[in-house]
N, C-alpha and C positions, 0 to 999 in steps of 0.2 A: 504494500500499500504506499503511495507517495506520502512523504513526510507532511506536506501542506494539508493534504486530504485528512490525514490522521489527526492533525492538530485541530482542524475545523470540526471533525466528527467528536473529538474529545470535548471541545468547547460546547457543542450542542448537548452532548450527554450531561456535562456538569450543570448547564443551564436548566435541563429538565430535572435533574436531581435536586437542584435548589428550590423546586416548587414546594411550597408548604401545603400539606393535606390536612384537612380537618379530621379529628379523631372521633367526632360524633356528628349527627344531624341536628342542627340548631336553627336559630332564626335566619341566618344568611342563606342556607340551603332552601328554607321554605319561601322566603320573600324575594331573594335575589338582591341585585344591586338597588339601593334606594334612589328613587328618582322623583323629581318634582312634576307637578301637573295641577290641573284644575278639575274640580268636580262639576257635575251637571249645572250647578248654580254659578260657575265661574270662580269659585273659592279656591285659593291656593292650598294645596295639601301635599302630602308625601306618599308615594306609591312604591311598589316593588316591581322590579323588571320581570319576575315571574308571571305576574298577572297583567302588568302594564297599567296605563292610566285609565282606570275603569271606575266611575263614581260608585261608592259603595265598597270598593276594594282598597281603602286608604289603609296605609301601614302605620302603626304607633308602636315604637320600641322604647323600653324603659331600662335605665340602668344607672350607672355611677360615673362620677368624675373623680379621677385621682386628684390628690392635693398637688400644689406646686412641686415640680421636680427638683427644685433647688432647696426645698425645706426638708430638714431631717425628719420631720413628722410625716412626711409624704413620700419620699423616694424609696423608703424601704419596701414600699408595695409595688414598685415598678418592676415585677418579675413575673415568671410564669406561675410560680406556686401561689402567689396572691391572687392573680387574675383567675386562675382555675378554681381557687376555693371561692371567690366571689360568685362565680357561675354556679357552683354546687350549693353554697350557703344562702345566697341572696337572689339566685335565679336571674342574674342580670342578663340583658339582651345586648347591651352596649357599654363599652368602657371608653372614657375620655382621658387621654394623656395630656396633662396640662404642663407643656414644656416651657419652663422659664427661658427668656431670651437673653437680655443683658443684665439680669438681676445677679446680685452678689449678696448672699445672706450670711456669709461668715467667711472665715479665712481658709477653710478646707477647700481642696479642689472640687469636691462634689457640691459645694455650695455656690458654685458659678453656673450661670445660665449658658444656654447654647452658644451664644456669640463669643463668650469667653472661654468656653470649654466644650467645643463641639463633640469631641470623641466620646467623653463620658456621658453627656446628655443624649447622644445618639444611641449609645449602648442601652440606656435606660428604655428609650423610646422603642427601639426595635424588639426589645424583650416583651414589651406590652403588645405590640403590633402582632408579633409571631404567636404569642399565646392566644390572642383574640382570633386569629385565623385558625389555629388548632381547635379552640373551643367553638368555632363557627358562630362567633358573635361579631357585632359591629364594633369598629374602633374609630375614635375621632382623634386625628392628629392635629392638636390644638397649639398654634403659635400663641402662647399664654402671655400676651403683652398688652399693656395699656397704651402703648406708643408705636405700634407696628408701622404707622404711616411714616415714622422716622427711621425705619429699618428695612426699606423697601428692597435694597440689594441683597441684604442678608436673607430675608424672607423669600425672595425670589430664588436664590440659590438652594436654600433649604427644601423648599417645596418642589423644585425641579428634581432633586435627588430622591426625595420620598416618592414622588409621582412615577418616576422611572422604575423604582424598586419595588413598590407595592401598589402602584395604581391600577394594576391588572386584577387585583383581588376585589371581589363585590364587598368585602368586609370594610374597605377603607373609606372613610370621609375626612375631607380636609377642612379644617377651621382656620382661616387665615389671619384673623384679628380677634383676639379674645374679648376684650371690652374697651372699645373707644371711649374716651372721656368726653368732655364737652367740645367736640369739634363737629364740623358740618358733616352731613352726608356726602357732599360733593367731594370733600377731602378724603373721606373713607373710600369712595367710588374711584378716585384717581389712583390710590394705592391698590385697590382690588383689581382694576383692570390690568395692571402689570402682572400681578401675582397669578390671577386666574389665567391669563394667557399663557404663562409658563406651564402651569399644571395641564392645561388643554392641549399641550404638544405631546403629552404622554398618557392622559387619563381623562375619561369622561365621567368619573365618579362624582358624587355629590360634593359640592363645596358650600361651606356655611360662611357667610360673610357678617362681620360685626355691624352693629348700627350704633347711632349716637347715644350718648349718656349712659354708658354702661349696658349697652344692648337693650334698652328700654324704649327705643323709638324706631322700630322697624317701619312704620308708617311713613317716615321721611323719604323712603325709596320709592313711593308711589309715583308714577309718572316719570321716573328717572332711574329705573332699574338697570342691572348690568345687562349688557347685551350678549349673554352666553346662556346656553342651556344648563339645566341641572344646577340651579343656584337657590339656596335657602338663605333666609335672613334671620340672624340670631335674635333671640329674645331671652333675657335673663331676669329673674326676679327672686326676692327673698320676702317670704311670707310675712315676716314681723315688720317689714318696712314698706310694702308695696300692696296695692290693691287691684283686683281683676275687674271690677265694674263700678260704675258710678264715678265719683270725683275724689281726688285727693284732698288732703287737709287744706292745701293752698289754692284749691279751686280748679285745678287743670283736670283732664280726663285721667282716669286710672291707667297704670301702665299696661294692664291687660287689654284695655280698650284700644290701645295703640297697636297692639298685636293683632286684634281682630279687624281693624281697619285695613291693615296690610293684607291679611288673608282674604278679606272680602274684595279687595282690589286685584286679586289674583296672584299675590306673592305668596310663596310657601315659607313658613315660619318653623324653626327648629329651637327648641328650649334646651340648648346645650349646657346651661347651668342654672339650677335653682336651689335655694336653701330654705329649711324649715324655720330659720330664726332671723335675725336681723341682718341688714345689709353689710355690717361690719364682720359677719361670720360668727357672732357670739349672741348670747341671749338664750332664752327658753324657747321650746317648740310652740309657735304661735297658734293661736285658736283658729285662724283663718286657713290654716293648711288644708283641711277637708274641702273647704270651698274652692281653693286653688286646685286641687286635684280633680274635683268635679269639672271644673272650667277646662283643664287640659284635656280630660277624657271626652268632654263634649265637642271639643275642636279637634280631636284625634292628634294631639300634639306629641311628638316624641320628646323624651327628656333624659337628662343625666343630672343626678343629684350631687351637690357639693357637701361633703367630700370624703374619700377614703383617706382617713388620717387618725392619728393618735394624738394630734394637738389638743391641748386643754382649752377648747372653745366649743360653743353650742352646736356649731355645724358638722363637727367631726362625728363619724359614726362609731369609732371605737374609743374606749377608755385609754388612758396614757400609757398602760403597761402592755398594749397590744404589740405583737411582733408581725413579721410577714405572714405567718400562718398560725400563730398561737395566741392564747390569752384574748380571743376576740370577744370581749365584753362589750356588747352594744350599748351605746348611750341612748338617751331618750330620742334624740334624732335618729340614730342608727336603728333603733326598734321601730320607729314610725315608718321609715323609709322601707325597711325590711318587709313590713306587713303590707305595704303598698306593692312591692315587687312580688309578693307572694301569689298575686293574681296572674303573674306571667305563666305561660304554658310550661307544663312539666316535659313535654315531648313535642317534637315537630316532624313534619313530613317533607322530604325533599321534592320540590317541584319537578326536578330533572328525573329523579328516580320515579316519580309518579307517572311521567310522560312515557318513559321507557316501559314501565310495567304495563301500561294501558296498551302500547303497541304490541307488546308480547302476548297479552291476553286476549285483545280483541282482534289481532291480526288487521290493524287499521293502517295509520299513517305515521310516517317518521320524517322529521326535518333535519337537514344539516346545513350549516352556513358554508357558503363559498366566498371567494374573493369579491365577486361582483353579482352575486345571485344566491339562490338557494337550491338544494337538491330535495326534492320530494319523492319518497318512496311509498307507494301504495301497494298493500298485499291483498287487496281485494277491489273490486270495481265499486266506486262511490262518488257521489257529489261531494266536492271539496271546496271550501272557501278559504282563500289565502288572503291575509291582510298584513301590511306592513305599517307600524307606527313609528313616528319619531318619538324623542324623549319627553315631548310635551303632550303626548297622547293624540296627536293629529295624524289621520290616516294619508299615507303618501302612495299607497299601491293597494289595489284590491283586484282579486281574480276569483271568479266563481264558476266552475265547470265540472263536468263529469271526467273522472280520471279512471282509466282502466288499470288493472293490475300491472305494476311495473315501476320503474324509476324515471323521473323527469327532471330536467335542469330548467329552471325559471329564471331567466336573466333579469337583473335589476339595473340596466345600464343607465336609466335617466334619473336615478336617485342620487342626490348630492352626498358627498363624502360625510360620514358621521355614524352615530350609534342608533341602533333601531331595534324594535321588538317585532318579531315575526310570529304570526298565529296561523295555524291550519286547523280547520274544524270541518268534521263531517257529522253524520247524525249520531255517532256514538262517542266521540272524544273530541278534545281539544289538546293540541300540543303547542308549546310556546318555546321560542329560542331567542337569544340575543344574537344581533348581527352587526358587524362593524364594517362599513364600506369605506375603503381608503382612495 
Protein backbone atom coordinates (compact mmCIF):
# COMPACT_ATOMS: atom_id res chain seq x y z
CA UNK A 1 0.00 0.00 0.00
CA UNK A 2 1.43 3.44 -0.90
CA UNK A 3 2.56 5.39 2.15
CA UNK A 4 0.35 8.43 1.36
CA UNK A 5 -2.74 6.23 1.01
CA UNK A 6 -1.92 4.45 4.26
CA UNK A 7 -1.60 7.75 6.12
CA UNK A 8 -4.88 8.98 4.67
CA UNK A 9 -6.69 5.78 5.68
CA UNK A 10 -5.13 5.93 9.14
CA UNK A 11 -6.36 9.50 9.55
CA UNK A 12 -9.84 8.44 8.49
CA UNK A 13 -9.76 5.53 10.91
CA UNK A 14 -8.67 7.77 13.78
CA UNK A 15 -11.36 10.34 13.02
CA UNK A 16 -14.00 7.62 13.03
CA UNK A 17 -12.61 6.22 16.26
CA UNK A 18 -12.81 9.69 17.84
CA UNK A 19 -16.61 9.73 17.52
CA UNK A 20 -18.27 9.72 20.93
CA UNK A 21 -21.15 7.27 21.21
CA UNK A 22 -24.00 7.51 23.73
CA UNK A 23 -24.16 4.74 26.31
CA UNK A 24 -27.93 4.99 26.72
CA UNK A 25 -31.03 6.24 24.91
CA UNK A 26 -31.80 9.69 26.27
CA UNK A 27 -33.57 12.90 25.26
CA UNK A 28 -31.20 13.67 22.38
CA UNK A 29 -31.97 10.36 20.68
CA UNK A 30 -35.69 10.97 21.17
CA UNK A 31 -35.89 14.61 20.08
CA UNK A 32 -32.82 15.08 17.88
CA UNK A 33 -31.15 18.44 17.35
CA UNK A 34 -33.04 21.30 18.97
CA UNK A 35 -34.36 23.76 16.40
CA UNK A 36 -36.34 26.98 16.52
CA UNK A 37 -39.66 27.49 14.80
CA UNK A 38 -43.16 28.90 15.12
CA UNK A 39 -46.38 27.20 16.10
CA UNK A 40 -49.67 27.64 14.25
CA UNK A 41 -50.22 30.94 16.03
CA UNK A 42 -46.84 32.31 14.93
CA UNK A 43 -45.38 32.00 18.44
CA UNK A 44 -41.67 31.27 18.68
CA UNK A 45 -40.91 27.86 20.22
CA UNK A 46 -38.26 25.12 20.35
CA UNK A 47 -38.69 21.85 18.45
CA UNK A 48 -36.66 18.71 17.77
CA UNK A 49 -35.32 17.64 14.40
CA UNK A 50 -36.83 14.16 14.81
CA UNK A 51 -40.37 15.53 14.45
CA UNK A 52 -39.54 18.87 12.86
CA UNK A 53 -41.45 22.11 13.35
CA UNK A 54 -44.99 20.86 13.96
CA UNK A 55 -47.37 22.80 16.19
CA UNK A 56 -48.04 20.66 19.24
CA UNK A 57 -44.64 18.92 19.01
CA UNK A 58 -42.72 21.59 20.93
CA UNK A 59 -39.79 20.29 22.99
CA UNK A 60 -39.16 21.39 26.57
CA UNK A 61 -35.99 20.11 28.23
CA UNK A 62 -35.06 20.76 31.84
CA UNK A 63 -31.79 20.49 33.70
CA UNK A 64 -28.98 22.23 35.55
CA UNK A 65 -26.34 24.87 35.03
CA UNK A 66 -22.93 24.28 36.51
CA UNK A 67 -21.47 27.12 38.59
CA UNK A 68 -18.70 29.37 37.24
CA UNK A 69 -15.80 27.23 36.00
CA UNK A 70 -13.33 29.55 37.76
CA UNK A 71 -14.86 29.05 41.20
CA UNK A 72 -13.65 26.29 43.48
CA UNK A 73 -17.28 25.70 44.50
CA UNK A 74 -18.15 24.87 40.90
CA UNK A 75 -15.29 23.44 38.90
CA UNK A 76 -15.09 20.28 41.00
CA UNK A 77 -18.32 19.19 39.23
CA UNK A 78 -16.89 19.66 35.71
CA UNK A 79 -16.26 15.96 35.11
CA UNK A 80 -17.93 12.82 33.79
CA UNK A 81 -18.62 11.34 37.23
CA UNK A 82 -20.57 14.40 38.39
CA UNK A 83 -22.54 14.84 35.18
CA UNK A 84 -23.43 11.15 35.09
CA UNK A 85 -24.62 11.27 38.69
CA UNK A 86 -26.73 14.37 37.94
CA UNK A 87 -28.38 12.33 35.17
CA UNK A 88 -29.15 9.43 37.48
CA UNK A 89 -29.96 11.42 40.65
CA UNK A 90 -31.79 14.43 39.23
CA UNK A 91 -32.91 13.11 35.81
CA UNK A 92 -31.44 16.14 34.05
CA UNK A 93 -31.96 16.44 30.31
CA UNK A 94 -29.52 19.30 29.83
CA UNK A 95 -26.32 20.54 31.48
CA UNK A 96 -24.85 24.02 31.06
CA UNK A 97 -21.10 24.57 31.29
CA UNK A 98 -20.59 28.15 32.51
CA UNK A 99 -17.05 28.83 31.29
CA UNK A 100 -15.59 31.98 32.83
CA UNK A 101 -13.69 34.07 30.29
CA UNK A 102 -11.28 36.75 31.59
CA UNK A 103 -12.22 36.24 35.23
CA UNK A 104 -9.56 35.65 37.91
CA UNK A 105 -10.98 34.50 41.22
CA UNK A 106 -7.72 33.63 42.95
CA UNK A 107 -4.01 33.10 42.49
CA UNK A 108 -4.22 29.40 41.59
CA UNK A 109 -4.02 28.50 37.92
CA UNK A 110 -7.51 26.95 37.97
CA UNK A 111 -9.02 30.22 39.19
CA UNK A 112 -8.28 31.93 35.85
CA UNK A 113 -10.84 32.07 33.04
CA UNK A 114 -10.56 30.80 29.48
CA UNK A 115 -8.80 33.84 28.03
CA UNK A 116 -6.14 33.67 30.76
CA UNK A 117 -5.84 29.87 30.96
CA UNK A 118 -7.39 28.26 27.88
CA UNK A 119 -5.90 24.78 28.26
CA UNK A 120 -7.27 24.20 31.76
CA UNK A 121 -10.68 25.69 31.04
CA UNK A 122 -10.95 23.73 27.80
CA UNK A 123 -10.20 20.49 29.66
CA UNK A 124 -13.04 21.22 32.10
CA UNK A 125 -15.44 22.08 29.29
CA UNK A 126 -14.61 19.08 27.14
CA UNK A 127 -15.08 16.70 30.07
CA UNK A 128 -18.63 18.04 30.47
CA UNK A 129 -19.40 17.99 26.74
CA UNK A 130 -18.20 14.44 26.25
CA UNK A 131 -20.04 13.21 29.34
CA UNK A 132 -23.23 14.83 28.05
CA UNK A 133 -22.85 13.08 24.71
CA UNK A 134 -22.25 9.73 26.40
CA UNK A 135 -25.31 10.30 28.62
CA UNK A 136 -27.36 11.39 25.57
CA UNK A 137 -28.35 14.72 27.13
CA UNK A 138 -28.03 18.27 25.78
CA UNK A 139 -25.10 20.50 26.75
CA UNK A 140 -24.85 24.28 26.56
CA UNK A 141 -21.38 25.66 25.83
CA UNK A 142 -21.73 28.98 27.66
CA UNK A 143 -19.31 31.90 27.18
CA UNK A 144 -20.03 32.98 30.74
CA UNK A 145 -19.24 36.66 30.53
CA UNK A 146 -21.00 39.95 31.25
CA UNK A 147 -18.86 41.79 28.70
CA UNK A 148 -18.52 39.42 25.76
CA UNK A 149 -18.99 42.36 23.38
CA UNK A 150 -15.49 43.42 24.46
CA UNK A 151 -14.14 39.89 23.78
CA UNK A 152 -15.26 39.40 20.18
CA UNK A 153 -11.99 38.02 18.81
CA UNK A 154 -11.51 35.62 21.71
CA UNK A 155 -15.11 34.40 21.52
CA UNK A 156 -14.90 34.00 17.75
CA UNK A 157 -11.81 31.78 18.04
CA UNK A 158 -13.29 29.80 20.93
CA UNK A 159 -16.60 29.04 19.24
CA UNK A 160 -14.90 28.26 15.94
CA UNK A 161 -12.88 25.56 17.68
CA UNK A 162 -15.85 24.20 19.63
CA UNK A 163 -18.11 24.17 16.55
CA UNK A 164 -15.53 22.30 14.49
CA UNK A 165 -14.93 19.71 17.19
CA UNK A 166 -18.44 19.23 18.61
CA UNK A 167 -20.86 20.98 16.26
CA UNK A 168 -21.77 17.74 14.52
CA UNK A 169 -23.36 16.35 17.70
CA UNK A 170 -27.08 17.00 18.16
CA UNK A 171 -26.38 17.40 21.90
CA UNK A 172 -24.50 20.67 21.58
CA UNK A 173 -25.99 24.16 22.04
CA UNK A 174 -23.89 27.33 21.85
CA UNK A 175 -24.59 30.22 24.26
CA UNK A 176 -22.41 33.07 23.04
CA UNK A 177 -23.07 35.81 25.64
CA UNK A 178 -24.09 34.88 29.17
CA UNK A 179 -25.63 38.07 30.56
CA UNK A 180 -25.14 41.40 28.83
CA UNK A 181 -25.45 44.21 31.32
CA UNK A 182 -27.08 47.56 30.53
CA UNK A 183 -26.07 47.73 26.88
CA UNK A 184 -28.27 48.05 23.82
CA UNK A 185 -29.59 45.20 21.74
CA UNK A 186 -27.81 46.71 18.71
CA UNK A 187 -24.44 46.37 20.51
CA UNK A 188 -25.22 42.75 21.38
CA UNK A 189 -26.33 42.06 17.82
CA UNK A 190 -23.11 43.49 16.36
CA UNK A 191 -21.11 41.07 18.49
CA UNK A 192 -23.46 38.16 17.78
CA UNK A 193 -23.32 38.67 14.02
CA UNK A 194 -19.57 38.02 14.09
CA UNK A 195 -19.63 35.01 16.42
CA UNK A 196 -22.70 33.35 14.89
CA UNK A 197 -21.19 33.66 11.40
CA UNK A 198 -18.12 31.80 12.64
CA UNK A 199 -20.16 29.00 14.21
CA UNK A 200 -22.28 28.66 11.07
CA UNK A 201 -19.17 27.81 9.06
CA UNK A 202 -19.09 24.51 10.93
CA UNK A 203 -22.45 23.80 12.62
CA UNK A 204 -26.17 24.44 12.25
CA UNK A 205 -26.85 23.69 15.93
CA UNK A 206 -28.97 25.90 18.16
CA UNK A 207 -27.34 29.17 19.25
CA UNK A 208 -28.58 31.14 22.28
CA UNK A 209 -27.93 34.88 22.15
CA UNK A 210 -27.95 37.06 25.26
CA UNK A 211 -30.32 40.01 25.61
CA UNK A 212 -30.06 43.36 27.44
CA UNK A 213 -30.10 43.83 31.21
CA UNK A 214 -28.95 40.40 32.29
CA UNK A 215 -31.12 38.56 29.74
CA UNK A 216 -34.38 40.10 30.90
CA UNK A 217 -35.26 41.97 27.70
CA UNK A 218 -35.52 39.50 24.80
CA UNK A 219 -38.33 41.64 23.37
CA UNK A 220 -35.75 44.26 22.32
CA UNK A 221 -34.83 41.98 19.41
CA UNK A 222 -38.33 42.24 17.90
CA UNK A 223 -38.07 43.68 14.41
CA UNK A 224 -34.27 43.49 14.50
CA UNK A 225 -33.56 39.80 14.99
CA UNK A 226 -30.39 38.09 13.83
CA UNK A 227 -30.54 37.09 10.18
CA UNK A 228 -29.60 33.46 10.83
CA UNK A 229 -31.59 30.29 11.28
CA UNK A 230 -31.84 28.34 14.53
CA UNK A 231 -31.32 31.25 16.91
CA UNK A 232 -32.92 31.48 20.37
CA UNK A 233 -32.90 34.50 22.67
CA UNK A 234 -31.85 34.13 26.29
CA UNK A 235 -34.13 34.88 29.21
CA UNK A 236 -32.89 34.69 32.81
CA UNK A 237 -34.83 35.22 36.02
CA UNK A 238 -34.49 34.84 39.78
CA UNK A 239 -37.79 34.15 41.50
CA UNK A 240 -37.01 36.28 44.55
CA UNK A 241 -36.32 39.40 42.48
CA UNK A 242 -38.38 39.14 39.29
CA UNK A 243 -42.02 38.68 38.27
CA UNK A 244 -43.64 36.72 35.45
CA UNK A 245 -46.83 38.75 34.92
CA UNK A 246 -48.22 42.16 35.77
CA UNK A 247 -45.99 45.08 36.74
CA UNK A 248 -42.75 45.44 38.67
CA UNK A 249 -42.59 47.50 41.85
CA UNK A 250 -41.31 50.43 39.78
CA UNK A 251 -44.16 50.23 37.28
CA UNK A 252 -42.65 48.58 34.19
CA UNK A 253 -43.81 45.30 32.65
CA UNK A 254 -42.68 42.20 34.50
CA UNK A 255 -39.61 40.43 33.16
CA UNK A 256 -41.71 37.43 32.16
CA UNK A 257 -43.94 39.69 30.08
CA UNK A 258 -40.88 40.74 28.06
CA UNK A 259 -40.21 37.10 27.21
CA UNK A 260 -43.83 36.51 26.18
CA UNK A 261 -43.72 39.57 23.92
CA UNK A 262 -40.68 38.12 22.17
CA UNK A 263 -42.31 34.71 21.73
CA UNK A 264 -45.56 36.18 20.45
CA UNK A 265 -43.53 38.12 17.88
CA UNK A 266 -42.11 34.81 16.59
CA UNK A 267 -38.79 34.73 18.47
CA UNK A 268 -37.83 31.53 20.26
CA UNK A 269 -36.78 32.00 23.88
CA UNK A 270 -34.58 29.75 26.03
CA UNK A 271 -34.31 30.07 29.84
CA UNK A 272 -30.64 29.15 30.04
CA UNK A 273 -30.44 30.26 33.68
CA UNK A 274 -32.94 30.74 36.51
CA UNK A 275 -32.74 30.72 40.28
CA UNK A 276 -35.12 29.92 43.11
CA UNK A 277 -33.75 32.80 45.21
CA UNK A 278 -32.72 36.44 44.79
CA UNK A 279 -30.83 37.83 41.80
CA UNK A 280 -27.59 37.96 43.84
CA UNK A 281 -27.74 34.15 44.11
CA UNK A 282 -28.60 34.17 47.80
CA UNK A 283 -31.66 34.19 50.03
CA UNK A 284 -34.47 31.73 50.67
CA UNK A 285 -36.49 29.79 48.12
CA UNK A 286 -39.07 32.36 47.01
CA UNK A 287 -42.81 31.74 47.30
CA UNK A 288 -43.26 32.70 43.64
CA UNK A 289 -41.33 29.68 42.36
CA UNK A 290 -44.41 27.55 41.70
CA UNK A 291 -45.91 30.38 39.68
CA UNK A 292 -42.73 30.71 37.64
CA UNK A 293 -42.72 26.94 37.02
CA UNK A 294 -46.33 27.04 35.81
CA UNK A 295 -45.40 30.00 33.60
CA UNK A 296 -42.47 28.14 31.98
CA UNK A 297 -44.54 25.00 31.47
CA UNK A 298 -47.40 26.95 29.91
CA UNK A 299 -45.00 28.43 27.35
CA UNK A 300 -43.03 25.17 26.92
CA UNK A 301 -39.79 26.90 27.82
CA UNK A 302 -36.63 24.85 28.22
CA UNK A 303 -34.51 25.67 31.25
CA UNK A 304 -31.32 25.19 33.27
CA UNK A 305 -31.34 25.97 36.99
CA UNK A 306 -28.51 27.86 38.69
CA UNK A 307 -26.50 26.13 40.05
CA UNK A 308 -24.54 22.91 40.60
CA UNK A 309 -22.35 24.19 43.41
CA UNK A 310 -21.45 23.70 47.07
CA UNK A 311 -21.04 27.42 47.66
CA UNK A 312 -22.65 28.70 50.86
CA UNK A 313 -25.45 30.62 49.12
CA UNK A 314 -29.13 30.06 48.53
CA UNK A 315 -28.93 29.14 44.84
CA UNK A 316 -26.53 26.22 45.37
CA UNK A 317 -28.14 22.81 45.18
CA UNK A 318 -25.59 21.17 47.51
CA UNK A 319 -24.36 21.78 51.03
CA UNK A 320 -20.78 22.96 51.55
CA UNK A 321 -19.38 19.47 52.23
CA UNK A 322 -20.42 18.04 48.84
CA UNK A 323 -17.69 16.66 46.59
CA UNK A 324 -17.79 15.60 42.93
CA UNK A 325 -19.91 12.52 43.71
CA UNK A 326 -20.20 12.21 47.52
CA UNK A 327 -22.07 13.96 50.34
CA UNK A 328 -24.74 15.25 48.00
CA UNK A 329 -26.89 16.77 50.72
CA UNK A 330 -29.39 18.88 48.83
CA UNK A 331 -30.18 22.39 50.05
CA UNK A 332 -33.70 23.80 50.13
CA UNK A 333 -33.15 25.05 46.58
CA UNK A 334 -31.66 21.72 45.52
CA UNK A 335 -34.61 19.76 46.88
CA UNK A 336 -37.07 22.10 45.17
CA UNK A 337 -35.39 21.78 41.78
CA UNK A 338 -34.88 18.03 42.16
CA UNK A 339 -38.61 17.64 42.79
CA UNK A 340 -39.38 19.61 39.63
CA UNK A 341 -36.95 17.51 37.59
CA UNK A 342 -38.57 14.32 38.89
CA UNK A 343 -41.29 14.81 36.26
CA UNK A 344 -38.73 14.28 33.48
CA UNK A 345 -39.15 10.91 31.72
CA UNK A 346 -37.42 7.87 33.18
CA UNK A 347 -36.87 6.36 29.72
CA UNK A 348 -36.73 7.55 26.13
CA UNK A 349 -37.30 6.09 22.66
CA UNK A 350 -34.85 6.79 19.87
CA UNK A 351 -36.60 8.31 16.88
CA UNK A 352 -33.99 6.73 14.60
CA UNK A 353 -34.42 3.29 16.15
CA UNK A 354 -38.18 3.61 15.90
CA UNK A 355 -38.00 4.44 12.22
CA UNK A 356 -35.71 1.51 11.45
CA UNK A 357 -37.88 -0.83 13.51
CA UNK A 358 -40.98 0.22 11.61
CA UNK A 359 -39.23 -0.36 8.30
CA UNK A 360 -38.27 -3.87 9.37
CA UNK A 361 -41.65 -4.77 10.86
CA UNK A 362 -43.88 -3.24 8.24
CA UNK A 363 -41.69 -3.78 5.18
CA UNK A 364 -42.41 -0.17 4.27
CA UNK A 365 -40.08 2.71 3.40
CA UNK A 366 -36.55 3.73 4.22
CA UNK A 367 -34.74 7.03 3.61
CA UNK A 368 -31.05 7.77 3.23
CA UNK A 369 -29.43 11.17 2.76
CA UNK A 370 -27.31 11.82 -0.33
CA UNK A 371 -25.14 14.81 -1.21
CA UNK A 372 -27.80 16.54 -3.32
CA UNK A 373 -30.85 14.38 -2.77
CA UNK A 374 -32.32 11.38 -1.00
CA UNK A 375 -32.53 7.65 -1.64
CA UNK A 376 -35.96 6.11 -1.06
CA UNK A 377 -36.32 2.36 -0.67
CA UNK A 378 -39.83 0.89 -0.87
CA UNK A 379 -40.27 -2.78 -0.02
CA UNK A 380 -43.86 -2.85 -1.18
CA UNK A 381 -46.05 -0.90 -3.61
CA UNK A 382 -47.60 2.12 -1.91
CA UNK A 383 -48.42 5.81 -2.26
CA UNK A 384 -45.73 7.84 -0.51
CA UNK A 385 -45.62 11.53 0.31
CA UNK A 386 -42.16 13.08 0.54
CA UNK A 387 -41.67 16.51 2.12
CA UNK A 388 -38.55 18.58 2.82
CA UNK A 389 -38.66 21.33 5.46
CA UNK A 390 -36.09 23.98 6.29
CA UNK A 391 -35.10 24.62 9.90
CA UNK A 392 -37.92 27.14 10.27
CA UNK A 393 -40.49 24.49 9.39
CA UNK A 394 -41.23 25.87 5.94
CA UNK A 395 -41.83 23.34 3.14
CA UNK A 396 -39.28 23.65 0.32
CA UNK A 397 -40.10 20.44 -1.57
CA UNK A 398 -43.09 18.11 -1.82
CA UNK A 399 -43.71 14.97 -3.86
CA UNK A 400 -46.70 12.63 -3.61
CA UNK A 401 -46.94 9.64 -5.92
CA UNK A 402 -47.25 5.86 -6.11
CA UNK A 403 -43.93 4.02 -5.79
CA UNK A 404 -43.46 0.40 -6.74
CA UNK A 405 -41.19 -1.89 -4.77
CA UNK A 406 -37.57 -0.85 -5.32
CA UNK A 407 -35.03 1.92 -4.75
CA UNK A 408 -35.35 5.46 -6.10
CA UNK A 409 -33.00 8.44 -6.20
CA UNK A 410 -34.85 11.73 -5.74
CA UNK A 411 -32.68 14.73 -6.67
CA UNK A 412 -32.98 18.01 -4.79
CA UNK A 413 -30.93 20.18 -7.12
CA UNK A 414 -32.95 23.37 -6.69
CA UNK A 415 -32.76 23.57 -2.90
CA UNK A 416 -30.28 26.05 -1.43
CA UNK A 417 -27.39 24.78 0.70
CA UNK A 418 -28.35 24.30 4.34
CA UNK A 419 -29.87 21.90 6.84
CA UNK A 420 -33.25 20.29 6.28
CA UNK A 421 -35.68 17.71 7.65
CA UNK A 422 -37.00 15.08 5.20
CA UNK A 423 -40.22 13.15 5.88
CA UNK A 424 -41.58 10.18 3.96
CA UNK A 425 -45.08 8.99 4.77
CA UNK A 426 -47.33 6.18 3.55
CA UNK A 427 -50.52 4.74 5.01
CA UNK A 428 -48.65 2.88 7.75
CA UNK A 429 -45.63 4.86 8.81
CA UNK A 430 -43.63 8.06 8.80
CA UNK A 431 -39.84 8.17 8.59
CA UNK A 432 -37.81 11.32 9.27
CA UNK A 433 -34.15 12.04 8.59
CA UNK A 434 -31.86 15.07 8.74
CA UNK A 435 -30.31 16.27 5.47
CA UNK A 436 -27.45 18.68 4.88
CA UNK A 437 -27.10 20.12 1.38
CA UNK A 438 -23.73 21.72 0.67
